[in-house]
N, C-alpha and C positions, 0 to 999 in steps of 0.2 A: 675345347672340353672339360680341363679342370683352369677353379680361379680357385684361387684362395681369397682371404677374408682376414686382417688381423686385428680382433675386438679388444681394445684392454679390460683385459679379462679378470685379476691379478692383480691388485697390486703388489710394489716391491716387496718380498719378503727379506727376512730374515735367515738367510739360506741353512739347517742343519742336515748332519749326516749322519748315518748308523754305523752303529761300531759292530755289526753282524761279522763274522767272521768273513763273508763272503765277499761283502762290499769294502773290506781293509787287504782282502789280499788285491783284486781288483785295483784300488788304491793304488799297490805298493808294486804293480804289474807296470803302471800308465811312467814311474821310471826308470823301464828298461827300452820306453819307447824313444825315437828322435827328438835331442833339446829343441830343434828349429823346425820343426813341422809343426802349422798350427791344429790346435786341438779339439776337439770336437767328442763327446765324450757325456752320452746319455745317461742316465739310473744310480750310477757310483758314484758319482764324478756329473758336476751341474757342466754344463756345457762352456767350454770356457772361450768366446771369442776374442780374437785379439790377442791371446798369450799362449805359449809356450805350451809341449805338454805337461814341462818338469814345474811350472810355474802352478798349471791345473793342477797337479800332483802336488805339490806344497801347501794351494788351498786348501786342497779336500783333506788332506792330514790336519791341517788346523782347524778343520771346523768339526772333523771328529772327536777330536781333542775338546774342541766348546760343549761336543752334544756328553759326550762322557763327563765334564766336570759341573753337570747341572741340568739334567735330564727331566726334574720336576717343570723347572722353570721352563721349559721350553716345552714339554705337552704344553702347557698352560696359556703359553703366549702363541702355539699353532693351534688352541682351539679356539680362540681369541679371535686369530684372522681368518680362519675357516668361516668361523661365526657371522662376525661385523656386518660383509658385503649384504646379506640380507636384510636387517636389522636397518641400514641407510640405503638400499634401497628403496622405489617408488613405489614398494609394496610396506614400507614399513609403518603407515600408521595404522592398515587392519593389523600388523605384526605387531605395533604394540598395545593397542587394546583387548586383541584377545589373551595377549602374555598379562595384561593387567585384569583382566576379568579372573585369565583363570587363579592370579595369584589372589588375586580379592577371596574369590571362593575359596580358595586352601586354608584363607584366614577364616571364614568363616565355617570352616571343618574345627580349624586352633579354638574359636570359639563355641562353639558346640559340647568339645571337649571339655571347658572352662566348665560349664553350666553343665554336663553330665558330674564332673565334679563333686559340684555344687550339689546335685540331685541326691551324689551317693553321700553325702552325709546327713541329709534330714531323712532318710529312704532308710537308712538303719539307724539311725534316732528313732523311726517313731517304730521299727521292730524293739530297740532295748524296752523303749514305755510302752512297747502295747498297746499304743493308739492306732487304732484299726481303720478310722477315717481319714487321718492324716496317710498309711499305708496305700488308702483307692488315687487319694487325690495324687500319690506323689509315681503311681503305676501310672496316671493316665498323665503329667508331664512327660511322665519319661517317654510314653506315645508319641507326643508331638514333636521333643528331642527327637527322636531316632526318625522320622518323617521328614524331619529339614533337613538330618545327616546326608542321608539318600540324597531327596534330590540336589542338596551342593555337591556329593560327595559324583552323580549322575552326570551333572553339567555341565563340573571340572572336567569328567574323563571326555565326553566328546568332546569340548572346546580345545581341549587339550590335545585329542588327535586332528584337530583341524588345524590346529597350528602346524604340528607334526609334518602332515602332509603339504600344508602349504608351503612349508620353508623345507620339505624336502624335495619338491616343483622346483623352484628356485635353483635351489644347488644344483639339480640333475642337468637344468637349464644351462647353468653359466660352465658346471665341468664339462656338457656333451659338448658343448660348442670350441671354448679350449681343447678341448681331446680332438675336436675337426678340426680344427684352424692351424693353419701352418703346417698341414699335414702332420701334426704333433699324435695320431694316432700310431703314422708310419716310420718315424726320426724315433721315438720312442724303444723300436725295437734294434735301433743298431748301435752296434756297440758294448750292449747288454740285455740283456730280456725285460720287458717288462713288466711286473709284478700284477700280472692281474689285471689290467686295468678296468675289463667291464666286472670285477669283483668290486671297485672300490666303488665304481659310481655307482652297481644295482643293488648293492647290499649295505653297506661300509656309512650311504650319504643316509639308505634309512636309520639304522642302526648312532650313527651320531646324532642324528637329529633326536631321535627319542629319548636317547639318554642323558642329553643336553638337557630338557625340558623337563625331563622326570627328576633327576639327580639338583637341578637350578631351582626347581619348583620347592623340591618336599626339603633343601634346603632351607630353604626362607620360610618354610610352617615348621620346622625343628629349632629354627632361632626362635619365631614367634612363642613358638611352644614352650623352650626353655627358660624366656623372661615370664610367660604369664604363670606361669606355672613353680617356676621359681619364687617368682612374690607369696604363691599361697603356701607353699612347702615352707618358705620361714616362717609366716604368723605359726602356721603350725606347729614348728618342731622343737619351738623353744629353748634351751641352752642346758649345754652337755657339762657337767664338773667329774672332771678326769683326777685321781687320787694320784701324786707323784711321790710318796711317803714323803723325805725328809725336802724335798725337793719343792712341798705346798699342792698345791689344785691347779687344773689349768680350765679355766672356765671358756666352754665353748657357745657363740649363740651362734642360733641358725645351724643346728651340727647335723639336722638331716640333708640340708644343702651341700653342707661340704663332705658327707656321706655320699650324697649321689655323684657328687663332682669326683672324687678320688676312686669309685667303684666304676665309672665309665672311661676316666683317664688310661687309669690299668689294660685297663680291655680294649680302648682304641690304640692304643700303646702296641700291642698284641697281638691286635688282628693283626693290623698293619705288614706288622715283622713277620708273620706267618704267610699272610698272603700277595707280599711284595713278586714273588716269581710265578704270581696268574700274569702279570702285563707281558710277559716277553709271550709265555706259552702259548697265552688266547692270539698273540699277532704271531705266532707258529700256524696254529692252528688254522686260523684261517687261511693260509698261506698255502698248506699242508693237501684244503680241502677244495680247493680251487686247483691246482697241479691234478688231485684225483678226477675231478669233474674233465676236467679240461681234457685229458687223455682218453674219456669215456667219449665226449663230443667226438674227437678227432680219429677215433672210430668207426662212428656212426657216418660223420662225412666223405669218409674215404672207406665206406664198405663195400666196395666193389673190388678196389684195385686189392682191400686185404682178403675178400674171398679168391678170388683168382690168384693169390701167391698162396693161398694155404697160409696168413700168416698167426692165426691162433693164437700156436704154445706162444710164438714170442707177445705179443700185445698180450699175454693173456700173464705173462710175465713182471708184463710195463706195471699194468694193475695190480699183478701184487705189491711189488717194488714200492710205488708211490701208497698204493693205502699200507702197508708197511709203515711209512714215515706217519699217518694218520693213527694210527694205532699206537704205533710207539709215544705221539706225541697227548694222546686220552690219555695213555697212561699215564704217564707224568702228572697229566691235569688232576687224573682220580684222587693220586696220591695226594695232592698240594692240597685239594679241595675235601679230601675225607678231615687232614687236619687241621685245616680251616673252620668246617664244616664243626669238628668235632670242639672244634674253641666253641663260635660261635652259639651252639646247639646248649654246651655248659653255661657258658655267661648267661643263655636267656633259662635258663633253669633255675639257676641261680636265684636270678633279676625276679625271678615271682615272690621268693618268699625272705628274702634278702633285706626288703621294704618292710616286713610285720617285724623282724627281726630289731633292726633298728625303731621301728618307730613304739615296740610294746612296751619297754618300759615308762614311758608317758604313762600309756594307758592302764600300766598295774599298780601304779602309781597314785591312779585315779585323779590322773590331772586333766581326761580328756577322754569323751563317753565313745562310746561304737563305731556312732558315724564317724567322730576326728579321725575315729583311726580306718578307717574306710576312706575316706574322704583323704588320709597322709600319703597312705601306701595308696592311693589312686593317684597322687598327686608326684610321688617319688617314682613312681612307674612311669609316667609322663614325662618328669627331668632327664629319668635316668634313658630312656628309652630315644629323648632329642639329643643327647648327651651321646648315643649309639648311633645316629645315623650314618658315621663312616665304616661299624661296624658290620651294620643291617646290609650296608652296603654296597659292603668292599668288590664280593664280585661281578655289581653292573661298573661302577669305577674301575677297576683290572679291564674290562672287557672296554669299557670307552676310551681306558688311554691307550689299550692298545689299534681301538678303530681312530683315534688321532694321528697317531704315530703314521699308522698309512698314506690316510692322506692326506697328510703334510707330509708325508714323501711321495708323492703320488702330485700334488700339487706342484712344489718344487720342482720333479723333475719336467711337467710341464710348462713352467714358467722360463727356466733356463732352455727352452727348444724354442718359445717365442722371442726370445731375448737377441738366442741367436741366429733367428733371421733378419735381426733389427739391426743388428754389427756388420760391419763390412765381410761382404764374403770370398772365399780366395777361388770360388769360381766363379766370374762376373758372368753376368745373360742379363741382355742388352734384346730390346723390340723395337725394331727401327724395321720401317717401308722402304719397300726400292730394292726388296732380295729376301732369298727365301730361307736356305741355311747356311751360318759360316763356323768353323770350330775353328780356334786359330792356338798351337801349344799347346792341347790341355793334356795336364797330366792325372791320373786317379789315382789314389792306394784304398787298398783294403783298409778295415774299422781298424784293424791294430797296426798301424802303419806300413804293411807291404806296399812296394809298389807295383802300379799293376799295368796300368801303360805309360808311356812318356811319347809324349809331342804329338800326341794326335793333330792334323793337321785337314782339315779337307773344307769345301764349299760344295751346296749345290743352288744353284739358280730356281726363282722361284718355277712352277712349273714342271719340275723336274724331277724325276728321281735317281736316287741314290741306294747302294744295296751293301752292306756293312756284313762281312763274313771275316769268315779264321775259327781255327780250330776253337772247341767245348771248354769254358775255363776260359777264354780270352781275354770276356769283358767285356763282350758285344752288349748284353745286355745293362749291364753297368752304365756302357756309356751311355745310351740313352737315358738309366736313371740321373743321374747327370744333365742332362742337354735339361732333363724336365723338370731340373732343381729339386729335387729328393734324393740327392744323394753329394755331402758336404765333402768327403774326404780327396780332397783335392786340389788344383789350384789350374789356371787357367781362363781362356774368352771365352763365350759363347754369343752369337747373333741370331736371332731369330725374325722373321718377316710378323709384320703386325700382323692380328687377326684372329680368327679362332683355333685350338691348336689339341689334336686328337691324339692322346698314347694309347696302343691296343697291346696288350701285353697277351701268352701266346692262352692261356690259359681266362677267358674270358670270365666278368662277371655282373652274372647276373642277381641282380637286387630279388625280393622278395614281393610278389605283387601280379599282376596280370602282366598277359604276355604285353598288350601297349604300352604297359608301364614301362618291362624291360628294353622295350624298343626306343622310347624314349629318353632313357637313364642318359645322364642326370639332369636333363630337361625338362622331366616329366612335368607336365603344369604350367609352362615358362613358354609352348609354343605360341608365337601371334595367330597364327593361321591353322587351321585345318588341316590335316597332312592325310595323303589318300597309304594309308599302313595294309591293307592289301598289294594294291601296285606294288610299294617296295620289297612285300616277300616274294612276289611273284619275281621281279629282277634277281634278285637273288638266289633265289633254285626253293626256295619255302613256299608256295603258297598252299601247300596244305597247312599252313599253320594259319591262317587267314583268316576260317572258323574258330579260333581260339585265344582272337585279343581279349576277351572280357574275363578269359580264366587266369582264377588265382591258382598255383602249381610251384611246385619247386623246380625253378626249371632250367637247375642244373644239375639235377639229378632225372629229370625226366626226358632232355634233348639229349643228343651223343654229342660228342665233343667236334664233329665236324658240324653240325646242325649249331652250337654258338655262335662258332668266328663267324657259319654268315648267316647271324646274328649281328651280329658288330659289325657285318658289314652296311647292314641293313641301316644300323644309329649311324655309319655313315655318311650314308646318301641322305641322310636325314638334316644331319645338323652342318655337312656341307663345311668342313673343317679347308684353310688354310692349308696348316701344317699338318701331316697327317705320319705319326709313328708306328711302323708296325714292331712288332718282336715276334717272328717266327709263326703269324696270323693267320697264315695257312696251311699250317705245317701239319693238320688231321683234315685238311682235302682231298679228293683225288685232283686227279692233273686236270681235268674238264672242269673245275666248278674253280680252281684254281685258276686257269683263263678266263673263264668268263668274270669271276670279282676283279680281278687284278684288271683284268680288258676294260670294265665298268669305270674305275676310277683313273684314268687314261683319256678315256672319252668324254666324259665331263665338261662342261660347257667349263663349272667354276672349276675345272683342273687343276688339284692339291701339289705341291712338294709333297713327296713321299721318304722319307728316310726308313730302310726295310732294313731284319737283321733276317737272316736264314743261308741254306745250304742247298734247298732245289734249284736243278736246274731253270725251272721256269722262271722261276723268278729276273734272271737274267734279264730276260728281253725285253722286260717290263719296266726298268733304272737305265738311266743312261751314266750311271758309275759305279763302280767297285773300286770300297776298300778292304784291303784285308788288313786287318789288327793284329794279324803278324807280326806283320813289320814295326809294328809299333809297343813290342814290350819292349822293358827298359833298356835304357843305353843305347836305342834308336830311335831314327827320325828318318821316316822317311814322309814322301809326295805321297798324292793320293792317284790312285791306279785313272787314269782316263779311258775312257772308250774309241 
């Protein structure tokens, strides 16, 4: 029932790690673990196949140090790694065509800006010369220029948004495939909590593509504007002679250009200095918002349990705690943005009058006309605005850096999972025909290295049943996870018969969709022959649902746990697996229903090999062997008990 695939989703990256206190603490904690046990850490430390935990810890510390050395270079390299896949994919021709079109349209806007700058000179000279006909002519020219400017801007916006959504679609498909491949979505939770992968995929990819396009196209436009208007400004500014007393006079050609460069340079330096803390604050904001939203969703998904327990005060306390993080972080962002906004607004207001003050000496000296003055002021404003690109875009740049860092960390964790699957596994699982299930000297640990089970050994022949029992917390479900290949903490050998395998947890997973799609999951749309779903529902005692097969509902909320477990047995009858692993899969059924469903498995011609976890007395008569995990506690080894 579970078949993995391992597409080559990412190329080999240069891994980096955050120096966030939580991550450093986890890295230091690694050194306290056994130096001889194979490492498998997700999140804080990269999975380290084939290395000891001590080696993995040292490697992580080195990477933390490297990251702290050159954060800007790492952000740029990470952004390129995230972006290049799309621009070299099968969509590269259309992507580059759209990008070139967007850039050309923005350059067209720059050209319109140059023409409007020239128009300023003609228009205000006509005013100064009292030339009414020329003034009306310039008004007509202005209308034409504005029309073209609007058309170009609207076209550029449309093509830019089209490129963004297509790029986002490509990235989303790639990240979803990587997240689902090798069961990475599950393994990311082992060892350390994954930092809201749903938010990385749904929100951060959207922001990443949007900011990369807007900032890159904006930068190109600013550079072209800078050189275009520098030439105009140089021609209009003339030279300045600055007396230095006994030292003589300094002659500065194109002084307006130098004034614009100095003004924008000082402003950029101050903006970067003031705004730098916003990068980390914005990254933390996304995390706190996601944690708060997750707690709300968690309550909605467990509404019945909370209502029965009367747990509203506890839930409210949790909400308050998580929202307090959002509140505190937002206040910090407010303070930083007030500083940055105060500077940028002051900078922008001074920029209105600064070029007039700088150019006015030439006007009062009657070296230029009124039109030349306004043209010079306009050109100065364009140059200053182009040089102030970082100042004007700093909030966007800070958000982009935070988004890039989060996506880079998420991608590295995914790569680590996929690499760990390609490395030699300490728990070796082989598929061979001719037998049912055999477990040979299997040792299992908890993620922190604490021994859980030692020397687990048993075998069950094809078509027979084996029941695993033991006290709560003894590792029964963990043993099934190891057999399924999703629990990496341990060592040993497992042999499974060839053919389809089905693992059934205690609480079934019912996907969104129609009841028919729920029954056929995960094979919906793949059945080669029509299936008689009403007959199968009748076999498992759920014939009353036969009329609702095409109905879309939240079946997990609609059906009781017992009905959900009955649906899973209907799935089993449809898929006919050779190997079936049941993790307390009948715990919510009454004895009659339990006997009925387990009896179906033993009476079918395709009779599967069954390995069950459970406690009830009913289960024992449907299994040929019983294994008590209490006998496999650390430092104990005994064989399976045969009936």
